[in-house]
Every structure is written in C-alpha cells, then in structure tokens.
C-alpha positions in Angstrom: 37.8 134.1 -47.5 39.9 132.2 -50.2 38.3 129.4 -51.4 40.1 126.0 -52.0 38.6 123.2 -54.7 39.5 119.7 -53.5 41.9 119.3 -56.8 43.8 122.1 -55.0 43.7 120.5 -51.5 44.7 116.9 -52.8 47.6 118.7 -54.5 48.6 120.4 -51.8 48.6 117.2 -49.8 50.7 115.5 -52.5 53.5 118.0 -52.5 53.2 118.2 -48.4 53.5 114.1 -48.6 56.8 114.5 -50.9 55.0 112.7 -53.5 54.3 115.1 -55.9 56.7 115.5 -57.7 59.4 112.7 -56.1 62.4 114.7 -55.3 66.1 114.1 -55.0 66.5 113.3 -51.1 67.2 110.6 -49.8 66.0 108.1 -47.5 67.2 110.2 -43.9 66.0 113.7 -45.2 62.4 112.1 -46.2 62.2 110.5 -43.1 63.3 113.9 -41.2 60.6 116.0 -43.6 58.4 113.2 -43.0 58.6 113.1 -39.1 59.0 109.7 -39.7 58.1 106.8 -41.8 55.9 103.9 -40.6 58.0 100.8 -40.9 55.9 97.8 -38.9 57.1 96.0 -42.6 60.1 96.6 -43.9 58.9 96.4 -47.8 56.7 98.9 -47.0 58.9 101.5 -45.2 61.1 101.0 -48.3 58.4 101.8 -50.6 57.3 104.7 -48.8 60.5 106.1 -49.1 61.1 104.8 -52.7 57.8 106.8 -54.3 59.1 109.8 -53.1 62.4 109.6 -54.8 62.6 110.7 -58.8 65.4 108.3 -58.6 64.9 104.9 -56.1 68.0 103.3 -54.9 66.8 100.0 -53.8 69.4 99.6 -51.4 69.2 103.2 -49.6 66.9 102.0 -46.7 69.0 98.9 -45.9 72.3 101.2 -46.1 71.1 104.0 -43.9 70.0 101.6 -41.4 73.0 98.3 -41.1 75.8 100.5 -42.9 75.6 104.2 -42.2 73.5 104.1 -38.8 72.0 107.1 -40.3 68.3 105.6 -40.0 67.1 103.9 -37.1 64.0 101.6 -36.7 62.2 101.8 -33.3 59.2 101.9 -31.5 58.5 106.0 -31.7 54.9 106.4 -32.3 51.7 104.8 -32.3 52.5 101.2 -30.6 54.1 100.8 -34.2 57.5 100.7 -35.6 59.2 103.6 -37.4 62.0 104.8 -39.4 63.4 108.3 -37.7 66.6 109.9 -38.7 68.9 108.7 -36.0 70.5 112.3 -35.2 67.2 113.1 -33.8 65.9 109.9 -32.4 66.3 110.7 -29.1 64.3 113.8 -29.3 61.8 111.8 -30.9 61.7 109.0 -28.1 61.9 111.1 -24.9 58.7 113.3 -26.3 56.9 110.3 -27.0 58.1 109.0 -23.5 56.8 111.7 -22.1 53.2 111.1 -22.9 53.4 108.1 -20.8 51.7 106.1 -23.1 52.1 102.9 -21.4 50.4 103.7 -18.4 47.3 104.0 -20.2 45.0 100.7 -21.6 45.2 99.8 -25.1 41.5 98.6 -24.9 38.8 99.7 -23.0 38.0 96.1 -21.8 38.7 93.0 -23.0 36.3 91.2 -24.8 34.0 88.7 -22.5 34.6 84.9 -22.6 31.9 82.6 -24.0 30.4 80.6 -21.1 31.5 77.1 -22.8 34.5 76.7 -24.6 34.4 74.5 -27.9 35.2 70.8 -26.6 38.6 69.9 -28.4 39.7 67.0 -30.1 42.1 65.0 -28.3 
C-alpha cells in the first residue's frame, strides 16, 4: 500500500481546488470545475474565483452574471447562494430539488423561551 505524507496530501488538495497553480480559466470554467462557488457574499465569490486565476479580472464575474448570462447566482446547496454555470444550473437545481431539503427541519427544535422577558423601556 502506498503511503502519503501530509505535504503531499495538502499539495493534492491545493491542486484539486485549483489554487496551486492558478490557471487561465475564466469564472464559468472555475465554477464548473468546483461544482459551484459559494456566493452568499458577492465579493467573496469574486475573490474565490480571482485567487484561482493566473491573471484575475476584477469585472469577469460581473460580466458573466449580468452581461453574458453565463453564470447564475442562486440557492443551490446547503441553503446558501452559489455561482453556477448557467448551462448547467438546471441540472444542479433539479438534483438538489429531488432531495426535498425544505421538508427537513433546519434545527432539531427551537431554543426554550425564558420564563420572563426583560422589561422594556417605554
């Protein structure tokens, strides 16, 4: 059985996440290869794409979303917004919809209410 060192494992993870080395791909290909980019905060999604590019383009995500229509920002996974390639978004959404996650409780139960609420100032 082959054995791996921690540096080898970490290097593999960096390559698989498209972080080392950064490449020439644009936002759509990066979102495709990562199976979506978490985008609850738009600036974080732009940064997540930029760090994976050898020549980051500040406006590339905005163009792909609003001009080219090649990326969509939608609730796809884990109850948060993601950037997905527009050509594949329907497949992602239908697969996630088949899980019927809206039927599962988000929390096991609400926290108990205090017996007395603090008095409010009038």
